[in-house]
Residue, then its C-alpha position, 0 to 999 in steps of 0.5 A: x631213227x639213225x639206228x633204224x637206217x643203219x639196220x636198214x642199210x646192213x639188211x639191204x646189203x645182206x639181202x643184195x648179197x644173198x640175191x646176187x651170190x647164186x647168180x654170180x657163182x661159177x659152180x653149178x649144182x648138178x643134182x636137184x636139191x632136196x628142198x627143190x624136189x620137195x616143192x615139185x612133189x607138193x605142187x604135184x599134190x596140189x594139182x591132185x587135190x584139185x583133180x579129186x575135188x573136181x571129180x567129186x572123189x573128195x569134198x570141199x572141206x577135205x580139199x581145204x584141209x589137204x591144201x592147207x597141209x601141202x601149203x605148209x610143207x611147200x612154204x617150209x621147203x621154199x624156206x629151206x631151198x639153198x640152190x646155187x645156180x650156175x653163174x653164166x654171163x647173163x647171170x652175172x649181168x643180172x647180179x650187177x643189175x640186182x646190186x644196183x636196183x634192189x637198194x634203190x627199189x627197196x628205198x623207193x618202196x619204203x619211202x612210199x609205204x613205210x613207217x619206221x617208227x611204227x611198233x614192230x612187236x604188234x605181229x605174232x612171231x608165227x605171222x612174221x615167219x609165214x610172211x617171211x616164207x611167203x616172201x621168199x617163195x614170191x621172190x623165187x616165183x618172180x624168176x620161176x613162175x608157177x601157178x600153185x606157188x602164186x596161189x599159196x602166196x595169195x592164200x597166205x597173205x589173205x589169211x594174214x590180212x595182207x589183202x593187197x599183196x594177196x590180190x597181186x599174187x592171185x593176179x599172177x596165178x591168173x596169168x598162168x591159169x586164165x580159164x580157171x574161175x576159182x583163181x578169178x574168184x580168189x583174186x576178186x575176193x582179195x580185191x574186195x577185202x583190200x577195198x574194205x568190202x567195196x566191190x568195184x566193176x573189176x571185182x564184179x567181173x571177176x566174181x561173175x566168172x563163178x556166179x554160182x559159188x557162195x562167195x561170188x553170190x555174197x559179194x555180188x549181193x553186196x554190190x547191189x547194196x552198194x549200188x543202192x538196191x537194198x531189196x535186191x541185196x536182201x533177196x540175194x542173201x535170203x536165196x543164198x541162205x535158202x540154198x544151203x542153210x547148214x553150210x559153214x558160211x550160213x552164220x555169216x550170211x545170217x549175221x549180215x542179213x541181221x545187220x541189214x535189216x536192223x531194228x524194225x519200224x515197230x522197234x523204232x516206234x517203240x523206242x520213240x514212246x519210251x522214257x530215257x531209262x527205258x531207251x537206255x535199257x532197250x539199247x543195252x538189250x540190243x548191244x547184248x544181242x549183238x554180243x550173243x550173236x558174235x559168240x556164234x559168228x566170231x569171224x564177223x569183223x564188222x560185228x565186232x567193230x560195232x560192238x566195241x564202238x557201242x561199249x565205248x559209247x556206253x563207257x564200258x572201257x574193259x568190254x570195249x577193249x576186249x572187243x577191239x582186241x577181237x577185231x584186231x585179232x581178225x584184222x591185224x592191220x586195223x587202224x582203229x583197233x590198234x589205235x584203241x588198244x594203244 
């Protein structure tokens, strides 16, 4: 633990030095650095993709692929940016304030949410690098707000399972794009994922700003279910599936419908009349069907959780471990999966 705090102190000192050095410098860079120019170009490209998508020039899949590639380049340029602004007196004051506040704020935040003895090798190197790049961009956006930059941070954090930070980033983007329903939708989904699928009133109001979008329709159906309207939720999901049965998200909706409907009354009646061996065979067949379904819907987080629990109950340790590993890959911060794997 002592080593941890020594490392933390050194890292904090370095961070403060890196943050305040540009503010305290007397030199001003007269020419825009290549990295900063690249960021402006990439943001313009993101705007162009949004325009092409809205005009119908490209499809949703093409737009998503383009955004991912441009986002990767924007993160890379953010990491490479070494601009050193002029140190005017207000900047030197800012440097002094940062010198005092950054260690205090970092310590306060760490004591609130930190876990010093948590193993640090759980996160893949690629994910760690992506988070570090997003955090550098996030720091810059605090000084120079940019909607596309915040959207990129939000999307990156969401993909890495940092849903609370994703919501915060989308909320910052929404301040700059208050009339954009797609930003409200992104914020709503991140908020729902941060709440483990719970759709509260704030999320519902954000979703209603894009009521025709499949994501909104899916989560609003979940809200019906959470409010006790099971039939309404099933009807909403059936209508969603019928609207685009061949869409990329259709298997997920099918999976959710199958989970909600569960065993029929006939299945329950049949099990009641079975012997112990027959019931065991029936349960194993249901687990096998769930495993087969997950082969076609591998992103079903709750499906993998149910399968892992079922295998564990059945004493199939290796199969349970493999299912929990799938769950951990989809949601790296899932405590149940991490505990089971440990």
